[in-house]
Backbone as a printed PyTorch tensor [residue, N CA C, xyz], in Angstrom:
tensor([[[152.6890, 139.9020,  34.4320],
         [152.8240, 139.3040,  34.7070],
         [152.9740, 137.9980,  35.2220]],

        [[153.7990, 136.8840,  35.7350],
         [153.4370, 135.8220,  36.3540],
         [154.0200, 135.4520,  37.3850]],

        [[153.3400, 135.7500,  38.7450],
         [153.7270, 134.8790,  40.0040],
         [153.8770, 133.6970,  40.4530]],

        [[154.5440, 133.1570,  41.5260],
         [154.1180, 132.1740,  42.1170],
         [153.9460, 132.7100,  43.6660]],

        [[153.7160, 131.4710,  44.9430],
         [154.1480, 131.9180,  46.6110],
         [155.1110, 131.9080,  46.7730]],

        [[155.7740, 130.9960,  45.3790],
         [157.3900, 130.9310,  46.5060],
         [158.1360, 132.6790,  45.6130]],

        [[157.7760, 133.9270,  45.4760],
         [157.5900, 134.7770,  45.0190],
         [158.9610, 135.2380,  44.1170]],

        [[158.5500, 133.9500,  43.5930],
         [159.2740, 133.5950,  42.0680],
         [158.5150, 134.6600,  40.9060]],

        [[158.4960, 135.1090,  39.5070],
         [158.1510, 135.9530,  38.8200],
         [158.8620, 136.0740,  37.3340]],

        [[157.9500, 135.9500,  35.8970],
         [158.1560, 136.3300,  34.9670],
         [157.2040, 136.9710,  34.2820]],

        [[157.5250, 137.0920,  33.0920],
         [157.1070, 138.5220,  32.3630],
         [156.3720, 137.3660,  30.9330]],

        [[155.4780, 137.9190,  29.8620],
         [155.5510, 137.6400,  29.0050],
         [154.2860, 138.8100,  28.4100]],

        [[154.0500, 139.2160,  27.0140],
         [153.1470, 140.2890,  26.0020],
         [152.6650, 139.1010,  25.4760]],

        [[151.4390, 139.8680,  24.9210],
         [150.4680, 138.9180,  24.2670],
         [151.2870, 139.3330,  22.6200]],

        [[151.1750, 138.2860,  21.7990],
         [151.2320, 138.7490,  20.0910],
         [149.9500, 139.7340,  19.3640]],

        [[150.1310, 139.8040,  18.2120],
         [149.1260, 140.2630,  17.9440],
         [147.4000, 139.8530,  17.6230]],

        [[148.2460, 138.9280,  17.7790],
         [146.5050, 137.6560,  18.1500],
         [146.0850, 137.3650,  19.4790]],

        [[146.4650, 138.3310,  20.4370],
         [146.4730, 137.6840,  21.8600],
         [147.1570, 136.8980,  22.8610]],

        [[147.6350, 135.7630,  22.0100],
         [148.7280, 134.3520,  22.5480],
         [149.6990, 135.2770,  23.4830]],

        [[150.5290, 134.2810,  24.2050],
         [150.9300, 134.7430,  24.5790],
         [152.2920, 133.1990,  25.3840]],

        [[152.8160, 133.1700,  25.4090],
         [153.8860, 132.3680,  26.1510],
         [154.9430, 132.5670,  27.3550]],

        [[154.4470, 132.0830,  28.4470],
         [155.4840, 132.1670,  29.6290],
         [156.3010, 131.0930,  30.1420]],

        [[158.0740, 131.2100,  30.4620],
         [158.5350, 130.2930,  30.2330],
         [158.3630, 130.2830,  32.2940]],

        [[158.5510, 129.4220,  32.9800],
         [157.8850, 129.1620,  34.3760],
         [158.4940, 127.5550,  34.7050]],

        [[159.1900, 127.9980,  36.3490],
         [158.9370, 125.9750,  36.8630],
         [157.7670, 125.7880,  37.5930]],

        [[157.6250, 124.2050,  37.7040],
         [157.1330, 123.7190,  37.7360],
         [156.2290, 124.1610,  39.6440]],

        [[155.3150, 124.7030,  39.5780],
         [154.7200, 125.3750,  40.5320],
         [153.3580, 126.1250,  40.3960]],

        [[153.0530, 126.2540,  41.5560],
         [151.4430, 127.2020,  41.4700],
         [152.0260, 128.7820,  40.3490]],

        [[150.8930, 129.4620,  40.2230],
         [151.0160, 130.8200,  39.4790],
         [150.3680, 131.3700,  38.7620]],

        [[150.4730, 132.8190,  38.8780],
         [148.6990, 133.3480,  39.4130],
         [148.9350, 134.7540,  38.2310]],

        [[148.5590, 134.9030,  37.5110],
         [148.6380, 135.7200,  36.5830],
         [148.2820, 137.1250,  36.7810]],

        [[149.0050, 137.7930,  36.6950],
         [148.7370, 139.5800,  36.8010],
         [148.4690, 140.1240,  35.7400]],

        [[147.8890, 140.9180,  35.3490],
         [147.7170, 141.7690,  33.9520],
         [148.0090, 142.9340,  34.4600]],

        [[148.6830, 143.4580,  33.4170],
         [148.9480, 144.5880,  33.6780],
         [147.9700, 146.0030,  33.4220]],

        [[147.5470, 146.9720,  34.2900],
         [146.8620, 147.9410,  34.9860],
         [146.5600, 148.8490,  33.3210]],

        [[147.8030, 149.4010,  33.0610],
         [147.9720, 150.6950,  32.3490],
         [147.4600, 149.5420,  31.1440]],

        [[148.1920, 149.0820,  30.5080],
         [148.0470, 148.4990,  29.0720],
         [146.7520, 147.6000,  28.5300]],

        [[145.4270, 147.4130,  30.3740],
         [144.3210, 146.9210,  29.8270],
         [143.8670, 148.7540,  29.7820]],

        [[144.4790, 149.9400,  30.3970],
         [143.5550, 151.5020,  30.0380],
         [143.6740, 151.5980,  28.7400]],

        [[144.8060, 151.4560,  28.1680],
         [145.2190, 151.9350,  26.9550],
         [144.4540, 150.9920,  25.7130]],

        [[144.4360, 149.6840,  26.3710],
         [143.9770, 149.1160,  24.6440],
         [141.9580, 148.8870,  25.3100]],

        [[141.8030, 150.1290,  26.3820],
         [140.1770, 149.9260,  26.5580],
         [139.3170, 148.5720,  27.3890]],

        [[140.2440, 147.8960,  28.2250],
         [139.7300, 146.9770,  28.8640],
         [140.0430, 146.5610,  30.4280]],

        [[139.0580, 146.4910,  30.3240],
         [138.6550, 145.3940,  32.1770],
         [140.0180, 144.4420,  32.7920]],

        [[140.2280, 144.4870,  33.8280],
         [141.0650, 143.0740,  34.2800],
         [139.7320, 142.4990,  35.3560]],

        [[139.6100, 140.9800,  35.2120],
         [138.5930, 140.0160,  36.0260],
         [139.4670, 140.6080,  37.4540]],

        [[138.4210, 140.6080,  38.0730],
         [138.4600, 140.7420,  39.6960],
         [139.5830, 139.5640,  40.1680]],

        [[139.3320, 138.4790,  39.7880],
         [139.5680, 136.7630,  40.2080],
         [141.3590, 136.6070,  38.8630]],

        [[141.5340, 136.2710,  39.5000],
         [143.4160, 136.4610,  38.8290],
         [143.5540, 134.8750,  38.9680]],

        [[143.6170, 135.1880,  36.9030],
         [143.7200, 133.0790,  37.3000],
         [144.8520, 132.5840,  37.9810]],

        [[143.9950, 131.7430,  37.9450],
         [145.3780, 130.5320,  38.6120],
         [145.4160, 129.4810,  37.8900]],

        [[147.1190, 129.3960,  37.3400],
         [147.6070, 128.0990,  36.9650],
         [148.4410, 127.3230,  37.7210]],

        [[148.0350, 125.6760,  38.0590],
         [148.7220, 124.3610,  38.3400],
         [149.9400, 124.5010,  36.8590]],

        [[151.4620, 124.1840,  37.2400],
         [152.6860, 123.8540,  36.1300],
         [153.0580, 123.0310,  37.2030]],

        [[153.4020, 122.1210,  38.3510],
         [153.5160, 121.6330,  38.7880],
         [153.8520, 120.0710,  37.7560]],

        [[152.8560, 120.0830,  37.2330],
         [153.1660, 119.1370,  36.0930],
         [153.7770, 119.2560,  34.6520]],

        [[154.4420, 120.5790,  34.4970],
         [154.6570, 120.6920,  33.0890],
         [153.5510, 121.4660,  32.7090]],

        [[154.4130, 121.2280,  31.1000],
         [153.5300, 122.5310,  30.5820],
         [152.1570, 122.4580,  30.7570]],

        [[151.1810, 123.7970,  30.5200],
         [149.9520, 124.0440,  31.2280],
         [149.3170, 124.6020,  29.4900]],

        [[148.6580, 124.4630,  28.4840],
         [147.8340, 124.7920,  27.3900],
         [146.5580, 125.2390,  27.4970]],

        [[146.5990, 126.3480,  26.4570],
         [144.6440, 126.3090,  26.3450],
         [144.2730, 127.4540,  27.9220]],

        [[145.3330, 128.4170,  27.7530],
         [144.9240, 129.2580,  29.6580],
         [144.5860, 130.5840,  28.7380]],

        [[142.7560, 130.1830,  28.4470],
         [142.5870, 131.5890,  28.1300],
         [142.0350, 132.7760,  28.7850]],

        [[142.3650, 133.4500,  29.0350],
         [141.7070, 135.1600,  29.5090],
         [140.4590, 135.8750,  29.0310]],

        [[139.1960, 136.0100,  29.3310],
         [138.4200, 137.0910,  29.0260],
         [138.1070, 137.9860,  30.1340]],

        [[138.5560, 139.1090,  29.0090],
         [138.8800, 140.6590,  29.0870],
         [137.4530, 141.3430,  28.8400]],

        [[136.9360, 141.9410,  29.0810],
         [135.3780, 143.2890,  29.4250],
         [136.3270, 144.3990,  28.9970]],

        [[135.0750, 144.5450,  27.6230],
         [135.8120, 145.9340,  26.7510],
         [135.0300, 146.9070,  27.9880]],

        [[135.3930, 147.8400,  27.7710],
         [134.8710, 149.7240,  27.9840],
         [133.8330, 149.8880,  27.2890]],

        [[132.8160, 149.7430,  28.1510],
         [131.2470, 151.1190,  27.0420],
         [131.2200, 152.2380,  28.1290]],

        [[131.4790, 152.2900,  28.7730],
         [130.9420, 153.4590,  29.7940],
         [131.7580, 154.4510,  30.0430]],

        [[131.7520, 155.5970,  30.9490],
         [132.2380, 155.8980,  31.7490],
         [132.5280, 157.0050,  32.7710]],

        [[132.8100, 156.9920,  34.0850],
         [133.0330, 157.3700,  35.3650],
         [134.1790, 158.5670,  35.0170]],

        [[133.1070, 159.3040,  35.8270],
         [134.5230, 161.1180,  36.0150],
         [134.4930, 162.2250,  37.2230]],

        [[135.2820, 162.5700,  37.3080],
         [135.0150, 163.1360,  38.5550],
         [136.1740, 163.4810,  39.1960]],

        [[136.5060, 164.1560,  40.5170],
         [137.7070, 164.6230,  41.4080],
         [137.4440, 164.1760,  42.7110]],

        [[138.6920, 164.4580,  43.2700],
         [139.0550, 163.5040,  44.5960],
         [139.3050, 165.4160,  45.0740]],

        [[138.9950, 166.1600,  46.5210],
         [139.0650, 166.8850,  46.9080],
         [138.9980, 167.0970,  48.3430]],

        [[139.3940, 167.2740,  49.1840],
         [139.8170, 167.7410,  50.7540],
         [138.4510, 168.1860,  50.6750]],

        [[138.4240, 168.3910,  52.2850],
         [137.1570, 169.1280,  52.1240],
         [137.6770, 170.3500,  52.5440]],

        [[139.2100, 170.5900,  52.3970],
         [138.5010, 172.7760,  51.8920],
         [139.1360, 172.6070,  50.3670]],

        [[138.5150, 172.3600,  49.6550],
         [138.3730, 172.2390,  47.9570],
         [139.6800, 171.8930,  47.4670]],

        [[140.8180, 171.1690,  48.4390],
         [142.2590, 171.1100,  48.0850],
         [142.0510, 169.9460,  47.3210]],

        [[142.4490, 170.2080,  45.7470],
         [142.7940, 168.6090,  45.2300],
         [143.5740, 167.3020,  46.0600]],

        [[143.1430, 166.2860,  45.5910],
         [144.1830, 164.9380,  46.2460],
         [144.7480, 164.1390,  45.0280]],

        [[146.2080, 164.2930,  44.4380],
         [146.4680, 163.9650,  43.6060],
         [147.2550, 161.8860,  43.6950]],

        [[147.5320, 161.5560,  43.3560],
         [147.9100, 160.3470,  43.2800],
         [146.8250, 159.6230,  43.6810]],

        [[145.9080, 158.9720,  43.6160],
         [145.0910, 158.6260,  44.6980],
         [144.4480, 157.8790,  43.6270]],

        [[144.0640, 156.2840,  44.1780],
         [144.5230, 155.7120,  42.9950],
         [142.5800, 155.5020,  43.4760]],

        [[141.5120, 155.1750,  42.2870],
         [140.2430, 155.2180,  42.5200],
         [139.5730, 153.6160,  42.0880]],

        [[139.0000, 153.0480,  42.5570],
         [138.8990, 151.4790,  42.5430],
         [136.7990, 151.2290,  41.9440]],

        [[136.8750, 150.4160,  41.3250],
         [135.6430, 150.1480,  40.7940],
         [135.0900, 148.6800,  40.5650]],

        [[134.1810, 148.3220,  41.6680],
         [133.7720, 147.0130,  40.9910],
         [132.1450, 146.7280,  40.6750]],

        [[132.2380, 145.2970,  39.8280],
         [130.9130, 145.6980,  38.9600],
         [130.1450, 145.0730,  40.2960]],

        [[128.8000, 145.1360,  39.8770],
         [127.7790, 144.3550,  40.5670],
         [127.8850, 143.3100,  40.9970]],

        [[128.4070, 142.0920,  39.8690],
         [128.0860, 141.0060,  39.3800],
         [129.6450, 140.1670,  40.3970]],

        [[130.5610, 141.3730,  40.8090],
         [131.5420, 140.9250,  41.0810],
         [132.6710, 140.3280,  39.8290]],

        [[132.5960, 140.4850,  38.6220],
         [133.0360, 140.0070,  37.8830],
         [134.5590, 140.8660,  36.8990]],

        [[134.2170, 142.1720,  37.2610],
         [135.5660, 143.3620,  36.5400],
         [135.7450, 144.2230,  37.4700]],

        [[137.1570, 144.5590,  37.0320],
         [137.3520, 145.5400,  38.2540],
         [138.2130, 146.8810,  37.5400]],

        [[138.3050, 147.9400,  37.5550],
         [138.4540, 149.7220,  36.9690],
         [139.5860, 149.4930,  37.8890]],

        [[140.2280, 150.7070,  37.7090],
         [141.0200, 151.2470,  38.2500],
         [141.3490, 152.7860,  37.5130]],

        [[141.5150, 153.7800,  38.4770],
         [142.2740, 155.0480,  37.6260],
         [142.8110, 155.3280,  38.9800]],

        [[143.4030, 156.5770,  38.4770],
         [144.6860, 157.7410,  39.4820],
         [144.4280, 158.9560,  39.4030]],

        [[143.8170, 159.4950,  40.4910],
         [143.9240, 161.3670,  40.6680],
         [145.2350, 161.9420,  39.7910]],

        [[144.8310, 163.0470,  39.5790],
         [145.7040, 163.9550,  39.1240],
         [146.1380, 164.8650,  40.0490]],

        [[147.1910, 166.0220,  38.7670],
         [147.7270, 166.7200,  39.8990],
         [145.9970, 168.1620,  40.6060]],

        [[145.2990, 168.1160,  39.4200],
         [143.9690, 168.5410,  40.3000],
         [142.7190, 167.7400,  40.7640]],

        [[143.3810, 166.5480,  41.0390],
         [142.6950, 165.8200,  41.5850],
         [141.2760, 165.2540,  40.6180]],

        [[141.5440, 165.4000,  39.2860],
         [141.0150, 164.4970,  38.1400],
         [140.9810, 162.6720,  38.1890]],

        [[139.7310, 162.4810,  37.7420],
         [139.9070, 160.7090,  37.5740],
         [139.4310, 160.9130,  36.3770]],

        [[139.6370, 159.6620,  35.2090],
         [139.0410, 159.0840,  34.3760],
         [138.8120, 157.8730,  34.4600]],

        [[137.9290, 157.0950,  34.1510],
         [137.6210, 155.3490,  34.5830],
         [136.5430, 155.3010,  33.8860]],

        [[136.8770, 154.2890,  32.6110],
         [136.3260, 153.0630,  31.7180],
         [135.5690, 152.3570,  32.3990]],

        [[134.4250, 151.8400,  32.4160],
         [133.6170, 150.8880,  32.9070],
         [132.7720, 149.9990,  31.4910]],

        [[132.2490, 149.2390,  32.9000],
         [130.5060, 148.7820,  30.9270],
         [129.8930, 149.2950,  32.0250]],

        [[128.1860, 148.4690,  30.4500],
         [127.3770, 149.3810,  31.5970],
         [126.8660, 148.2510,  32.3320]],

        [[127.3280, 148.1630,  33.4910],
         [125.8120, 148.0750,  35.0290],
         [126.4290, 149.0320,  36.1900]],

        [[126.1200, 148.5560,  37.1970],
         [126.0190, 149.2190,  38.2200],
         [127.3490, 148.8680,  39.0600]],

        [[127.9120, 150.1850,  39.0380],
         [129.6230, 149.8620,  40.4210],
         [130.0690, 150.4730,  41.1180]],

        [[130.2100, 149.7070,  42.0850],
         [130.8530, 150.6750,  43.4400],
         [132.0270, 151.2590,  43.2600]],

        [[132.1960, 152.8810,  43.2390],
         [133.2540, 153.4870,  43.2500],
         [134.1310, 154.2330,  44.3850]],

        [[135.0750, 154.2540,  44.8660],
         [135.1540, 154.4820,  46.1680],
         [136.8490, 154.9860,  45.9150]],

        [[137.2910, 155.9510,  46.3640],
         [139.2180, 155.7550,  46.4830],
         [139.8330, 154.7550,  47.2280]],

        [[140.8370, 154.6780,  47.0550],
         [142.0160, 154.0880,  48.3500],
         [141.5470, 154.2280,  49.3350]],

        [[141.7460, 153.7330,  50.5710],
         [141.3060, 154.1850,  51.8990],
         [142.6730, 154.7530,  52.9480]],

        [[143.3530, 153.8520,  51.7370],
         [144.5880, 152.9260,  52.9020],
         [145.8270, 153.7100,  52.1680]],

        [[145.5670, 154.9920,  50.7200],
         [146.5630, 155.4020,  50.7770],
         [147.5520, 156.7150,  51.1970]],

        [[148.2550, 156.5850,  51.1080],
         [148.9830, 157.0280,  52.7590],
         [148.8360, 158.8030,  52.5630]],

        [[147.9230, 159.4360,  51.1300],
         [147.6390, 160.3600,  50.9440],
         [146.4560, 160.7930,  51.2150]],

        [[146.1830, 159.7040,  52.1030],
         [144.2660, 159.9470,  52.8560],
         [144.5080, 159.6180,  54.3260]],

        [[145.9620, 159.5890,  54.4810],
         [146.0670, 159.6780,  56.6310],
         [145.5260, 160.4700,  56.3000]],

        [[144.5410, 160.2900,  58.2000],
         [143.8090, 161.4150,  58.0440],
         [142.7140, 161.4540,  57.4990]],

        [[141.9410, 160.9940,  56.8940],
         [140.4930, 162.3670,  55.7550],
         [140.1210, 160.4860,  55.8340]],

        [[138.5020, 160.4220,  55.3650],
         [137.9090, 159.1380,  55.7130],
         [137.1580, 159.6640,  53.3680]],

        [[137.2380, 158.8670,  53.4130],
         [136.2520, 159.5440,  52.4110],
         [134.9640, 157.7260,  51.7410]],

        [[133.6330, 158.2070,  51.4060],
         [132.8660, 157.5540,  51.3580],
         [132.8650, 156.8110,  49.4860]],

        [[132.9020, 156.1950,  49.1770],
         [132.4840, 155.1320,  48.2560],
         [130.8050, 154.9250,  47.8490]],

        [[130.5900, 154.9430,  47.0410],
         [129.6200, 155.6530,  46.3530],
         [128.6260, 154.0860,  45.0960]],

        [[127.4140, 153.4960,  44.8290],
         [127.5960, 153.2540,  43.2040],
         [126.6680, 153.9860,  42.6910]],

        [[127.0910, 153.4500,  41.5160],
         [126.9960, 154.4270,  40.1740],
         [125.9770, 153.3570,  39.4020]],

        [[125.1070, 153.6850,  38.3700],
         [124.7030, 152.4310,  37.8280],
         [125.1040, 153.8230,  35.7420]],

        [[125.1690, 153.0900,  34.9250],
         [125.4760, 153.2450,  33.6890],
         [124.8260, 152.3340,  32.7450]],

        [[124.7340, 153.0480,  31.7460],
         [123.8880, 152.1440,  30.2630],
         [125.2310, 152.4130,  29.5210]],

        [[125.0430, 151.3920,  28.1030],
         [125.8890, 151.8730,  27.0900],
         [126.7460, 153.0230,  26.6610]],

        [[127.7450, 153.5850,  26.9200],
         [128.3120, 154.6240,  26.0110],
         [127.6560, 156.0460,  26.6690]],

        [[127.2630, 156.1350,  28.2670],
         [126.4810, 156.8700,  28.9860],
         [128.6030, 157.5620,  29.9470]],

        [[128.3700, 158.6930,  30.3030],
         [129.5430, 159.2100,  31.0170],
         [128.6360, 159.8050,  32.4430]],

        [[129.1780, 159.5560,  33.5920],
         [128.4890, 159.8230,  34.6550],
         [129.3480, 160.7070,  35.4840]],

        [[129.3030, 161.9600,  36.2140],
         [130.4220, 162.3980,  37.1900],
         [130.1520, 162.2690,  38.4850]],

        [[131.0220, 161.8590,  39.4040],
         [131.3580, 161.2530,  40.2740],
         [132.3410, 162.1190,  41.2080]],

        [[131.9510, 162.9920,  42.1370],
         [132.3660, 163.6670,  42.9510],
         [133.1110, 163.6090,  44.3110]],

        [[134.3990, 162.9110,  44.6760],
         [134.4510, 162.9570,  46.0860],
         [134.9120, 163.6850,  47.2560]],

        [[135.2910, 163.4920,  48.1930],
         [134.9650, 164.8110,  48.9870],
         [136.1880, 163.9970,  50.1320]],

        [[137.3830, 164.2410,  50.7600],
         [137.4200, 162.9810,  51.6800],
         [137.4120, 164.3050,  53.0020]],

        [[137.0390, 163.7550,  53.5970],
         [136.6310, 164.4660,  55.2030],
         [138.0080, 164.1980,  56.4440]],

        [[137.7550, 165.0370,  56.9000],
         [139.3980, 165.1940,  57.9550],
         [138.4410, 164.2350,  59.5070]],

        [[139.2260, 163.3510,  59.4700],
         [138.4570, 162.0190,  60.9880],
         [138.4040, 163.5610,  62.1770]],

        [[137.5620, 163.5490,  62.7960],
         [136.8730, 164.9080,  63.8710],
         [136.7840, 163.6150,  64.9000]],

        [[136.7430, 162.3720,  64.8930],
         [136.6060, 161.7700,  66.1590],
         [137.1630, 160.3970,  66.1040]],

        [[137.3280, 159.8550,  67.4780],
         [137.7600, 157.9780,  67.7880],
         [137.1570, 157.3140,  67.9530]],

        [[136.8940, 156.3110,  67.1910],
         [137.2350, 155.0940,  68.5420],
         [137.7660, 154.2840,  69.1160]],

        [[138.0180, 154.5750,  69.6810],
         [139.6950, 153.8670,  70.9420],
         [138.9980, 152.5170,  71.1830]],

        [[139.4170, 151.0320,  71.7020],
         [138.7760, 150.7890,  72.6210],
         [140.2740, 149.4060,  71.8180]],

        [[139.6220, 147.8820,  72.7390],
         [141.4250, 147.1030,  73.0440],
         [139.9430, 145.1620,  73.1410]],

        [[141.2760, 144.7220,  72.3890],
         [140.4350, 143.2000,  72.1210],
         [140.9970, 142.3300,  72.9900]],

        [[140.5680, 141.8220,  73.2210],
         [140.8470, 140.5110,  74.5540],
         [140.4900, 139.1720,  74.1270]],

        [[140.7400, 137.9050,  74.1440],
         [140.3630, 137.3200,  75.1930],
         [140.0240, 136.7100,  76.1340]],

        [[138.5590, 136.4870,  76.3320],
         [137.9530, 136.0360,  76.8450],
         [138.1140, 134.5900,  78.0680]],

        [[138.6900, 133.5570,  76.5790],
         [138.4690, 132.3960,  77.3390],
         [140.4370, 132.2250,  77.6760]],

        [[141.2010, 132.9130,  77.4160],
         [142.3120, 132.8960,  77.6800],
         [143.0560, 134.3240,  79.2690]],

        [[142.0090, 134.4960,  79.5300],
         [142.5230, 134.9400,  80.9580],
         [142.3930, 136.2590,  80.5870]],

        [[141.9070, 137.5080,  79.8350],
         [141.7700, 138.4420,  79.0830],
         [143.1910, 138.7400,  78.4810]],

        [[144.3990, 137.6450,  77.0260],
         [145.3750, 137.9780,  76.9810],
         [144.2240, 138.7880,  75.2790]],

        [[145.3710, 139.4640,  74.9050],
         [145.3520, 140.8840,  73.5410],
         [145.4170, 139.9970,  73.1500]],

        [[144.7110, 140.4280,  72.0140],
         [144.1130, 139.4860,  70.8270],
         [145.3120, 140.4420,  69.7650]],

        [[146.2600, 140.7440,  68.8790],
         [146.8790, 141.3990,  67.8860],
         [146.5810, 141.1020,  66.5580]],

        [[146.7160, 141.8160,  65.6800],
         [146.1920, 141.9300,  64.2890],
         [145.2590, 141.4540,  64.0800]],

        [[144.4040, 141.4410,  64.8430],
         [142.7480, 141.7640,  64.2270],
         [142.1960, 143.4740,  63.4290]],

        [[141.6060, 142.9120,  62.2880],
         [141.1900, 144.5120,  62.0780],
         [140.5490, 144.0070,  61.9850]],

        [[139.7400, 145.6230,  62.5820],
         [138.2900, 146.0540,  63.3440],
         [138.0480, 146.9870,  62.1050]],

        [[136.7770, 146.8960,  61.5790],
         [135.8840, 147.9610,  60.4430],
         [135.0090, 148.3970,  60.9820]],

        [[134.8850, 149.8200,  60.5310],
         [133.8300, 150.8710,  61.4130],
         [133.1500, 151.6650,  60.2370]],

        [[132.1280, 151.2450,  59.8440],
         [130.9530, 151.7510,  59.1780],
         [129.9030, 152.2090,  59.1270]],

        [[129.6520, 153.8460,  58.2760],
         [129.0660, 154.5280,  58.5640],
         [127.4740, 154.3300,  58.4630]],

        [[126.6340, 154.6700,  60.1360],
         [125.4190, 153.7640,  60.1670],
         [124.4140, 153.7960,  58.4420]],

        [[124.7680, 155.1390,  57.8860],
         [123.7560, 155.3820,  57.0400],
         [124.3020, 154.8190,  55.8010]],

        [[125.4900, 154.1690,  55.9300],
         [126.0680, 153.2090,  54.4810],
         [127.7280, 154.2720,  53.8700]],

        [[127.7500, 153.4580,  52.8940],
         [129.1810, 154.2230,  52.6310],
         [130.4350, 153.1920,  52.6850]],

        [[131.5320, 154.0900,  52.0910],
         [132.4230, 152.9780,  53.0060],
         [133.1940, 153.5360,  54.3790]],

        [[133.6560, 152.8630,  55.5570],
         [133.9260, 151.9210,  56.3300],
         [135.4690, 152.5120,  55.9730]],

        [[136.5230, 152.5560,  57.3830],
         [137.0660, 152.7000,  57.8030],
         [137.9830, 151.5430,  58.5600]],

        [[139.2970, 151.4950,  58.5050],
         [140.0680, 150.5690,  59.6420],
         [141.1770, 150.5100,  59.7600]],

        [[141.1980, 149.0980,  60.9410],
         [142.8010, 149.4690,  62.3330],
         [142.8100, 147.8370,  62.6300]],

        [[143.9630, 148.1450,  62.1970],
         [144.7910, 146.5810,  62.9630],
         [145.0070, 146.7340,  64.9870]],

        [[145.0720, 145.2210,  64.9200],
         [144.7530, 145.9470,  66.9340],
         [146.4620, 146.1460,  67.3000]],

        [[146.9860, 146.6500,  67.7730],
         [148.7820, 146.7750,  68.5440],
         [148.6270, 145.4600,  69.2770]],

        [[149.6580, 144.9740,  69.7630],
         [149.9760, 144.3270,  69.8800],
         [149.8790, 144.2740,  71.8890]],

        [[149.6960, 145.0660,  72.7440],
         [148.3490, 144.8640,  73.3490],
         [146.8030, 145.0760,  73.2060]],

        [[146.5640, 144.7750,  71.8550],
         [144.9620, 144.3160,  71.7910],
         [144.1470, 145.3580,  71.4000]],

        [[145.1650, 147.1040,  71.1860],
         [144.2530, 148.1570,  71.3300],
         [143.9320, 148.3160,  69.4610]],

        [[143.3430, 149.4880,  69.9740],
         [143.0350, 150.0700,  68.1790],
         [142.4420, 151.0780,  68.3310]],

        [[142.9620, 152.0550,  66.8070],
         [142.1590, 153.7000,  67.3630],
         [141.5390, 153.8580,  65.9440]],

        [[140.6220, 153.7750,  65.5990],
         [139.5700, 153.9600,  65.0120],
         [139.6280, 155.9840,  64.2620]],

        [[140.5280, 156.4060,  63.5480],
         [139.5330, 157.5180,  63.2380],
         [138.5940, 158.1970,  62.6580]],

        [[137.4960, 159.2050,  62.8770],
         [136.0070, 158.7480,  62.3860],
         [135.5740, 160.2490,  62.6130]],

        [[134.3840, 160.4860,  61.5780],
         [133.8430, 161.4700,  61.8700],
         [132.6940, 161.8130,  61.9020]],

        [[131.8180, 162.5360,  62.9670],
         [130.4520, 162.5530,  64.1110],
         [130.0760, 162.2610,  63.0540]],

        [[128.7150, 161.4290,  63.9990],
         [127.8730, 160.6290,  63.2600],
         [127.5670, 158.9260,  63.7780]],

        [[126.7530, 158.3170,  63.4940],
         [126.5810, 156.9310,  63.7240],
         [127.3750, 155.5450,  63.3430]],

        [[128.5380, 155.0590,  63.9950],
         [129.0470, 153.4210,  63.1230],
         [128.7060, 152.4260,  64.0680]]])
């Protein structure tokens, strides 16, 4: 679909030659591709969504380059009691930040993700409500063309908390709200985040270790 900053959207479909046409109003537009359709066809989406300036009228020659899936990452997402976690998005980014892949775990916690021959960072969406109270570490995986690699994830329950408050020293210690605080394990991996509340306080659920 094609969307604008003014919350207007329209839809278009490619024909057998890959051509598409969308009727829009004069505005700035962003093209977003259907993950489902791309997965069905075996292609990956570009990380940067194409930006179109149609304030001056018709725009032609908008070309979107897609990468063909040539390798496979598969595995499971389970919690620390070996129970499967279903309906959780798994995301992948290649080493050059050019392409993005994604998959969703099924009822048994299984997922399958098509990628390209490259080094990919793979990890679950820690913002998914299904992972509330859990932390999951993402990982890098290197694949050759035609290769399949198994990557299993274990969601660990939060066993500790990092509590604090952010204030503005130049404004008499007034609270700073809406600031994202990120904690990353010292030995590497995915972090966890929280936004400061109205009084500047934050609460990060973590597990034992150095952060």
